[in-house]
C-alpha positions as CSV (number, residue, x, y, z in Angstrom):
1,M,-73.4,106.7,-21.6
2,D,-76.2,109.2,-20.0
3,C,-76.5,112.7,-21.7
4,R,-74.1,114.5,-18.7
5,F,-70.8,112.5,-19.2
6,E,-70.8,112.5,-22.7
7,D,-72.1,116.3,-22.6
8,R,-68.2,116.2,-19.8
9,V,-66.8,114.3,-22.6
10,K,-67.6,117.1,-24.5
11,E,-66.0,119.7,-22.5
12,L,-62.6,117.7,-21.7
13,I,-63.1,117.6,-25.7
14,A,-62.8,120.8,-26.2
15,Q,-60.7,121.6,-23.5
16,L,-57.9,119.8,-25.6
17,A,-59.1,121.5,-29.1
18,R,-57.8,124.8,-27.2
19,E,-54.6,123.9,-25.2
20,R,-53.8,122.3,-28.6
21,Q,-55.0,124.8,-31.6
22,A,-51.7,125.3,-32.9
23,E,-51.2,121.9,-33.6
24,L,-54.8,120.8,-34.4
25,A,-54.1,124.2,-37.3
26,E,-50.6,123.0,-38.8
27,A,-52.5,119.9,-39.6
28,G,-52.6,120.3,-43.4
29,T,-54.7,117.8,-44.5
30,L,-57.5,115.0,-43.4
31,L,-55.2,112.6,-42.3
32,D,-53.0,114.6,-40.6
33,L,-55.9,116.1,-38.0
34,E,-56.9,113.2,-38.1
35,T,-53.8,111.1,-37.0
36,L,-52.7,113.7,-33.8
37,A,-56.9,113.2,-32.9
38,V,-56.0,109.6,-32.8
39,Q,-52.7,110.3,-30.8
40,I,-54.7,112.6,-28.2
41,G,-57.5,109.4,-27.7
42,D,-54.9,106.8,-27.7
43,M,-52.9,108.9,-25.0
44,V,-56.4,109.1,-23.0
45,S,-57.5,105.4,-23.2
46,R,-54.2,104.8,-21.8
47,E,-54.0,106.9,-19.0
48,L,-57.7,106.1,-18.2
49,T,-57.2,102.5,-18.6
50,Q,-54.2,102.4,-16.4
51,M,-55.5,104.6,-13.7
52,E,-58.0,101.7,-13.1
53,V,-55.4,98.2,-13.5
54,A,-53.5,100.2,-10.5
55,R,-56.6,100.8,-8.9
56,R,-57.8,97.2,-9.1
57,A,-54.4,96.2,-8.2
58,D,-54.3,98.1,-5.2
59,A,-58.1,96.6,-4.3
60,L,-56.3,93.6,-3.8
61,D,-53.2,94.5,-2.2
62,E,-54.1,92.6,1.3
63,A,-51.4,92.2,3.9
64,E,-51.7,87.6,3.2
65,A,-53.0,86.0,0.4
66,R,-53.6,81.4,0.0
67,C,-51.2,80.0,-1.8
68,P,-52.5,78.0,-4.8
69,D,-50.2,74.9,-4.2
70,C,-50.4,74.0,-0.9
71,G,-53.1,76.8,0.4
72,R,-51.5,78.2,3.1
73,M,-51.6,81.8,4.1
74,C,-48.2,83.7,2.8
75,P,-46.8,87.1,3.2
76,R,-47.0,90.2,1.1
77,G,-43.8,90.1,-0.7
78,E,-42.4,93.2,-2.3
79,R,-44.6,94.8,-5.6
80,E,-43.4,93.9,-8.9
81,P,-43.8,95.9,-11.4
82,V,-46.0,94.8,-14.4
83,I,-46.0,95.9,-18.0
84,L,-48.9,94.8,-20.2
85,N,-49.8,95.2,-24.2
86,G,-53.3,97.0,-24.5
87,L,-54.7,98.1,-27.4
88,R,-54.0,101.5,-27.4
89,G,-50.2,101.0,-26.3
90,E,-48.6,99.8,-23.5
91,L,-49.7,99.9,-19.7
92,T,-47.8,99.8,-16.7
93,Y,-48.3,99.2,-13.1
94,S,-47.0,97.2,-9.7
95,Q,-48.7,94.5,-8.1
96,P,-48.5,92.4,-5.4
97,K,-46.1,89.4,-5.2
98,Y,-47.0,87.3,-2.4
99,D,-44.4,84.4,-1.0
100,C,-45.1,81.1,0.0
101,R,-42.6,80.1,2.8
102,H,-43.5,76.2,2.7
103,C,-43.2,75.9,-1.7
104,R,-40.7,78.5,-1.8
105,R,-42.6,80.2,-4.2
106,S,-43.5,83.4,-5.7
107,F,-47.3,84.0,-6.4
108,F,-49.3,86.7,-7.7
109,P,-52.8,86.5,-7.1
110,G,-54.0,90.1,-8.7
111,G,-54.9,88.8,-12.6
112,R,-57.3,86.8,-12.1
113,L,-59.0,88.4,-9.3
114,S,-58.8,91.6,-11.0
115,G,-60.2,90.3,-14.5
116,L,-56.6,90.8,-16.7
117,G,-55.5,88.0,-17.0
118,A,-52.9,86.9,-19.6
119,A,-55.9,85.3,-21.8
120,E,-57.1,88.6,-22.5
121,H,-53.9,90.7,-22.6
122,G,-50.6,90.0,-23.7
123,Y,-47.5,90.7,-21.9
124,S,-44.4,92.6,-22.9
125,S,-41.6,90.4,-24.6
126,G,-39.4,89.1,-21.7
127,A,-42.7,88.5,-20.0
128,A,-43.5,85.7,-17.4
129,E,-46.6,84.6,-15.8
130,D,-47.6,82.5,-13.3
131,D,-50.1,80.3,-12.5
132,M,-52.9,82.7,-11.1
133,G,-53.4,84.7,-14.5
134,G,-50.9,87.2,-12.8
135,G,-47.4,88.6,-14.6
136,V,-44.5,89.9,-13.9
137,S,-41.9,91.5,-16.9
138,G,-38.4,90.4,-17.5
139,E,-37.6,93.8,-18.5
140,F,-37.5,95.1,-14.7
């Protein structure tokens, strides 16, 4: 990371510290202080990751996609909500779903294309994975 970016991160941290000064002051032990800092850091990490995952899904949202079974071009259907289990908690976004009328199936090409397939991240309990690396939570 370059110096300007590090300076910007330090500015953001200073702003967060000013906004949470009462909570930081109430932390009685080093463990309490570190626990609060980790909670804030996890929230920042989750939000940053979730924004990028949603951006990638939006970038892959085409009007049509090729069916992985028959190779025909298929229209986009409704977007489907997805829950991923990240290192810092659950991430949610919606991914494009495509419907092949010939094969009578739906598929989600976004997982593999965005680099966020199931091999790299787990899906929440009840989630189903398609053969393209995309997943849809059974909780919705």
